[in-house]
C-alpha positions in Angstrom: 35.4 72.0 46.5 39.1 72.7 45.8 40.7 71.9 42.5 43.4 69.7 43.9 44.0 66.3 42.3 43.0 63.2 44.2 43.7 59.6 43.7 40.8 58.2 41.7 39.9 55.0 43.6 37.8 53.5 40.7 40.6 54.0 38.2 43.5 52.9 40.5 41.8 49.7 41.7 39.4 48.8 38.9 38.8 45.3 40.2 37.6 46.6 43.6 35.4 49.2 41.9 34.0 46.5 39.6 33.1 44.4 42.7 31.3 47.5 44.1 29.4 48.0 40.8 28.5 44.3 40.8 27.3 44.5 44.4 25.2 47.6 43.4 23.6 45.7 40.5 22.7 42.9 42.9 21.2 45.4 45.3 19.2 47.0 42.5 17.6 43.6 41.6 17.0 42.9 45.2 15.2 46.2 45.7 13.1 45.8 42.5 12.1 42.2 43.5 11.1 43.5 46.9 8.9 46.2 45.4 11.0 49.2 46.3 10.0 51.5 43.5 12.3 54.1 41.8 10.7 57.0 43.7 11.6 55.5 47.1 15.0 54.4 46.0 15.9 57.9 44.7 14.5 59.7 47.7 16.6 57.7 50.1 19.7 57.9 47.9 19.4 61.6 47.6 19.0 62.0 51.3 21.9 59.8 52.2 24.1 61.7 49.8 22.9 65.0 51.2 23.7 63.8 54.8 27.1 62.7 53.7 27.8 65.9 51.8 28.3 64.1 48.5 27.5 66.6 45.8 28.3 64.3 43.0 25.9 61.6 44.2 23.2 64.1 44.9 23.4 65.3 41.3 23.4 61.7 39.9 20.4 60.8 42.0 18.5 64.0 41.4 18.9 63.3 37.7 17.7 59.8 38.2 14.8 61.0 40.4 13.7 63.4 37.6 13.9 60.5 35.1 11.7 58.4 37.5 9.1 61.2 37.6 9.8 63.1 40.8 9.2 66.8 40.5 11.3 69.7 41.9 9.0 70.2 44.8 9.4 66.7 46.1 13.1 66.7 45.5 13.5 70.0 47.3 11.5 68.7 50.3 13.8 65.7 51.0 16.2 67.7 53.1 13.3 68.9 55.3 11.2 65.8 55.2 10.2 65.9 58.9 8.5 69.3 58.4 7.1 68.5 54.9 3.7 66.9 54.1 4.8 65.5 50.7 6.0 62.1 51.9 3.8 59.2 52.8 4.2 57.0 55.9 6.4 54.5 54.0 8.7 57.2 52.6 9.0 58.8 56.1 10.0 55.5 57.6 12.5 55.0 54.8 13.9 58.5 55.4 14.3 57.8 59.1 16.0 54.6 58.3 18.3 56.4 55.9 19.5 58.7 58.6 20.2 55.8 61.0 22.2 54.0 58.3 24.1 57.1 57.3 25.0 57.9 60.9 25.2 54.3 62.1 28.4 55.1 64.0 26.3 57.2 66.5 23.6 54.8 67.7 23.5 51.9 65.3 19.9 51.4 64.2 17.9 52.5 67.3 15.1 50.2 68.4 12.5 52.8 67.8 13.6 53.3 64.2 13.8 49.6 63.6 10.3 49.1 65.1 8.9 52.0 63.2 10.3 50.8 59.8 9.4 47.2 60.6 5.8 48.2 61.4 5.5 49.8 57.9 7.8 47.9 55.6 7.7 44.2 55.0 10.8 42.3 56.0 11.7 41.9 52.4 11.4 45.6 51.8 13.4 46.4 55.0 16.2 44.1 53.9 16.3 45.5 50.3 16.2 49.1 51.5 18.9 48.4 54.0 21.2 47.1 51.2 20.3 50.2 49.1 21.5 52.3 52.0 24.7 50.3 52.4 25.5 50.7 48.7 24.8 54.4 48.5 26.9 55.1 51.6 29.8 53.2 50.0 29.5 55.2 46.7 29.3 58.4 48.7 32.6 57.6 50.3 34.3 56.8 47.0 33.1 60.1 45.4 33.9 62.2 48.4 37.4 60.7 48.8 38.1 61.4 45.2 36.5 64.9 45.2 34.5 64.1 42.1 33.7 67.4 40.4 30.3 68.9 40.2 30.6 71.8 37.8 27.8 74.3 37.2 25.3 73.4 34.5 24.0 75.5 31.7 20.2 75.3 32.0 17.7 75.4 34.8 16.5 71.8 35.1 18.0 68.6 36.2 19.0 66.2 33.5 21.0 63.0 33.1 24.5 64.2 32.5 26.0 62.7 29.4 28.9 61.2 31.4 26.8 60.0 34.3 25.4 56.5 34.4 22.4 56.1 36.7 23.3 53.8 39.5 22.3 50.1 39.6 20.2 50.7 42.7 18.1 53.0 40.5 18.1 50.9 37.4 19.1 47.3 38.0 20.7 47.1 34.5 22.9 50.2 34.7 25.8 50.2 37.3 26.6 53.2 39.5 29.6 54.6 37.7 32.0 57.0 39.2 34.7 55.7 36.9 34.3 58.2 34.1 34.8 61.4 36.1 38.1 63.1 36.3 39.4 64.4 39.5 
């Protein structure tokens, strides 16, 4: 990405960003209450961020996925989940739903995707996962619009960056925070 400066939405409208963080915290609790575990939350958040081209959120969620116990093989397979055998039926339904929510402008949530997810996920899980997807797509747009930087790391493994707070939809107590990055 270019080095040009962009308006930093979270800093220029902190009250709006605080509302988004609060929303994300609520979504995180909703997901936890529905039994959506950290593995599934991170898988869908990484995939939505990949599809949107949000390098910043991919990094944040890969770090959170590692913290949640996902290994490099599973994380690497997310982008090619249809051809991969590492995801169970529930995760595959969630990944399909992720694509429909991310590209909702194309076909909405097609009946076959809705029926497939509904046949595997409980209604409570479907609702919670849907809100996780709404939230991550919103955060992707904030980070992409602000061109949040993703500099190279020194080291070979993912880690929680010292200035990155894992998102609320990963850990219900810690808000998704793009406010500390500098554009």
